[in-house]
N, C-alpha and C positions, 0 to 999 in steps of 0.2 A: 649119619650125615657122614658122608664123604668129605677128605680135605682138600680144598682148591685153592692152587698157585696164582696170584694177581701179579703182573709184572705191570709197574707204572712205568709214563715217560716221563723223559727229565723234567723238572719244573722251572719253568721261562721268567725272570725276574727282571722288568723294565727298571729302569731309574734316570731321572731327572734332577739338571745339576740346577741350584737357587742361591741366591744371592750374586754379588759382583766378585770377578776373578781378583785376587791378590797377585800383585807383582813384586816379587820382592828384590832387594839391591842387586843389579846389576853385575854380568861377570866383568870379570877383569881383560880389558880391552886385549886382542889377539890379532898380532900382525899381520900371521897369515889371512887375516879375513878381509884386510883393507880392500879395498878398490880404488884402483887410479883411474882418473879420467884423465885423456889426453884431448887439450878443447884443439888443438890444432892439427888433428888425424881426421879423418873421412869415415863415414860410417860405411855400413855392410852396400850403402847402392851408391859409392863414391861421392856424399855430400858431404863438403867439409862442417865439420862440428862446432867452429865458431871460436875465436880468441876471444878471453874474459879481459872486458875493458874497463879499467876502474879510473873513474873521475876525482883528484883530490884537491882539496882545496887548505893551502895550508895555515895553519892560525899561529898566533904570536905576534910579537913588536917587530917589526925593522929596525935592524942595528946597522948603520951604515953599510958595508961590504957584505956582512954576517945576517945569517935568518937562520933564527932557532922557532923550527915548525912542533907545534905539537904533534902527537899521537897521530896517524891516518886510519880517520874510523871507517871502516868496510861493511855494508849494508848487504847481507845475501836474502835473495826471492828466492823460494821453491817453487819451481814451474812441473809441468806436468800433472797427469791424473794419478788418484791415490789408488792403491791398490789394498784393499780391504785386509788380504789373508798377509801383510807383512804387518809385524809390531813393532816400534820400537822402543827400546826402553828409555828411563828418564837419564839415562847417561848424558855425558855431554858430545856435543856435536864439533871434534877437531876439525879446521880446516885449514892446509898448508897451501901457502903461497910461495913458487919458487918462478924468479923472475930472471928469463933467461939472458945471458949476456949479451945478447942480440939488442936488448932494448936500451934505447938512447933516453934519459930523464936530462929535458933541456931547462935551465934557469936564465930569464932576462931581467934585469936590475929596469927599475923604472927611468925613463929618461924625460927629464920634464921638459926641456928645450928642444926638442926635435918632433920633426911632422915626419909621416909616412904618406906616401902613394900609393895606389895599387895598379894591376894590371888593367888594362884599359876593360871595361865591361864585367869587371867583377869584385867583389869586397874581400880578396884575399891579399893580404900586403906581404905574403912571401916573396923572398925575392931571387927569380928564377935565373936561369942561364940567360935569359933574352934581356935581362936588364931594364926591362920594362918599368917595375914596381920597382922603389927606392925608397930612400931616407936621408933624412940631412940634420944637423943640428943648426941650433938658431944663434947670435952673436948677443945673444944677451939672457940673462938667467932666468930662472921661475917656470912655472907650469902655464902651458897656452889652453886661453879660456874660450877662444873661439877662431873658425878660418870661414872664411866667406868670400864666395866669387864678386870678382868688381873685374867687370865687362872681359878683357883676354887674359887679368892675373888673377892672381889670390892673393888676401891679404890675412895674417898671420896676427890675432890679438891676443897680447896675454901679460902676465902679469906685472913684467917689466919693460914691455918695449912692443912695438907694434912692424913687422916686416913685409915687406912687399917680395912676393916669389914670383920671378918672370919664368916663363917656359923656355929652355933652352934645350932642343933635340927631347932625347928620353930622361931629361932630370930638370931642375929649378934652378937658377940664380936669384940671390938674395941681396936684397935693397932693404934695411933699415931706415924705415922714413921718420920714428919717433922714439925717443927711447924713456918714455914715460910710460909706464903700464896702464891698465883700464882700473877703475875704482872700483868695479867688482866684477864677476864671470858674465853677469848678464848686460854689461853697462856698453853693448854694442846693437847695432840693430841699421838696418836696410836694405836694399834690392843691388841689382846688378849695375846700377847706373851712381849711384851716390849709397856712402855710409855714412853715419853718427855714430862718436863715441864721444864718453866721460874720461878725462883721465882722473887719476890719483888727486889731483888738486881739486876736482869738483867743475874743469874748464868743460865746454862743449866746442867740441871738432867735427868738421866734416870732410871726408875724403871722396873725391870727383875725377877732375881734371890735376888737381893739384890739394896738398892739404891746406884746408883754412879753419883758421883759429874763429870761434864764435864767440865765445866768453860765456857770460851768466854765472860766474863763478860764484858770485856774490851770493847768490840762490840754489845751486848746486851741489856745494860744498857740503851742505847740512843735508843730503842724502847719505843714508845708511850704505846701503845695498841696492843702487839704482836699477831698474828694470826697463831696459828701452824696448817699445812698440812700433815700429814704422807703418803706419797707415799709408800704402800707395796708392790707395783709390781719390784719397783726398789730401794726400800729400802733408800728412801733418805728422811730427814725431810726439811719440807719449813718453813722460819719462816719469815712473812711481819706485817708489821704497814701501809703503804700505802706510806710511804716516802721510808723506808729501807727495804732492803730483804736480807736473809742469806738461805744457804743449808747447811743442814749436813750430812754426811755420818757415820753412826756406824760402819760401816767394817773397813773403812780407817781411821777413828776417823780425819775428816778433817771438817774444815767448811771456806767455801767462798762463795762471793757475789751472789747474785741470782734475780729472780724478785720480785718486792717490794709489788705486790698485790694480790697475791696468797690467796683463803678464801676455799678452798676444792679441794680433787682429791678424785676420785673412778673412780673405775672400775664394766663394767656393760655388758653380752654380748660379751665380749673379745674387747670391746674399752674402753678407756681411755677416763676419762672427768674431766676437771679442772675450777674449778669455779673461775672467778674474776669479780670486780664492771665493768672493761674500759678493753680494749685491751694489752695483756701483752708484756712486753717489756723487752727482755733481755740483763741485762747489758756488759760492757766489761769485758773482763777475766782480774784477778789480785789476785795472791796468793801470802802469805807469809809464812816462815817457824816459828816454834818456837825460844825461844831467843837459844843462844851459844854462848860459850864462849871457844871456839875450844881447850876445857879441861884444860886451864891451866887460872890463874888468871891475869896475868900480861899484860902489855898494848899489843897490837895488831896494825899492820895498817893492811889495805886491798887495796889492788895494782890491782887487777882484778877479773872476775869470769866467768868458762866455765861453758855451760848448754848442756848436752845432752838430745837435743830435736830436733823431727821432724817437728817442725811448719814450714810452707813455708810463713805466712805471718811477717809484722814486729813485733819483741817481745825486748822488753826493760826491763830493769834491774835497781833495787836501793837497797841502802842499809840503815838501819836503825842501827842506832850507839849511845853509851852512857859509859860514865867512870865511873859511878857511880850507883850502883843497885837500890840506891833510888832514883834518878834520871831519867826524862822523856829520850825518845829516841828522838834524832835528824835523820834528814833524807838526803840522796843527792838526788841530781838531776836524773830522769829516763835519762838513758843511752841506746840507740841504741844498740842490739847485732846484731854484725857482723854476716857475711856469713857463721865464722866458727865455731859461737856459744861462742864466748870471748865479754865481757863487760868490758872496763876499768875504774873500780872506785875506788876514793882512799879517804880514812878516816881511824880514829884513836879512839881506844878506846877499852875496855875488853869484852863488849856482843855486839849481831849483832843478827839482823833478815835482812833476804835475799828475796828479793820479785822480780816476773817478773810478766806484764801484754803486754794484747795485745787489740790493736784496734778493730777487726776483729771479728768476732765468726769464731773459727775451732776447732776441734777435733785436741788432739796430747797426746802426752806422752812424760812425762819427768822423764828420766832415772836417772838424778844426778847432784848435783851442785858442782863443784870444786873450791875450796877458795884457790887463790894465794895470798900472805902477808907475815909478819915478825911478827915475837914475840920478844920484847927487854926484856933483862934483867933488875932488881930492881937493882936501885943503893941504 
């Protein structure tokens, strides 16, 4: 057998990678590989790239004229499409922010007793060269609580005063009409023809053509943070603080108990809307007259009361009495009014208040109260 020489082709071996690649510790940062983005530059199409704008909120406490803010927190968000061929190691992303010397940082202190007005038709209060927008201080200290329009004027209600702003060219003149502030931030309500407010002493006032004292501090002084709501359609003022509630009528000049949690009343599309944090409950009816001395300062005894009323449900009556105008009133028990409209109550004094109440709600009209009693001659 003859010798045979065989020449073989190279053997080809194919390899397949199994498992997950493990990346080691990233290399030390090479400054020559840094990329700088100039945000105020233009791209290849001439379109501005845009300037990074940061909105910062200073944290910490305000101390007189010095503010110590805490560190500014910057949140960055990556935008654009992810490119799979680019791998980022677990090293830190360093961001350097350089503020240009052309950027101004403006700070402004709180101005408690200042008011501002904007350009006509704009919500920008910046004072421009035309001097249409402006600002001015008030002549009392403390916060401004409410600014309301009254006819052609503007009324500013605040912590320690109430001022009338009168238009004068492109500014406002100042006329302070009351130097005792409101009982609370929401202790004022009304429309463009009349306003109502409660001062720090619990006295109810109105402003229309002039400032008028309505009174009722003996009832309203116990309110903590009163909220006033004006029902324009029915011309009723609701006064509530979550615990106590009253209703005042400027037409009859009367104050009565009412819901204690109404926070707003309005009308839209022919429907009325009433705002309250929880369900509104109507209290029982209770009415009291003003103080009467029956026209003489002598001692008097009350024997009975007669009421001209068309109420069908049970009605009760009581009398408050005192013998000295500087003393507090005492009150009798509540006595049921009989079917003939009479209540037999006996008491003695110089000044009296007469009251009625009903435990169930029903509309009625009170025509008169007749007082039966005796006047005693002085010895």
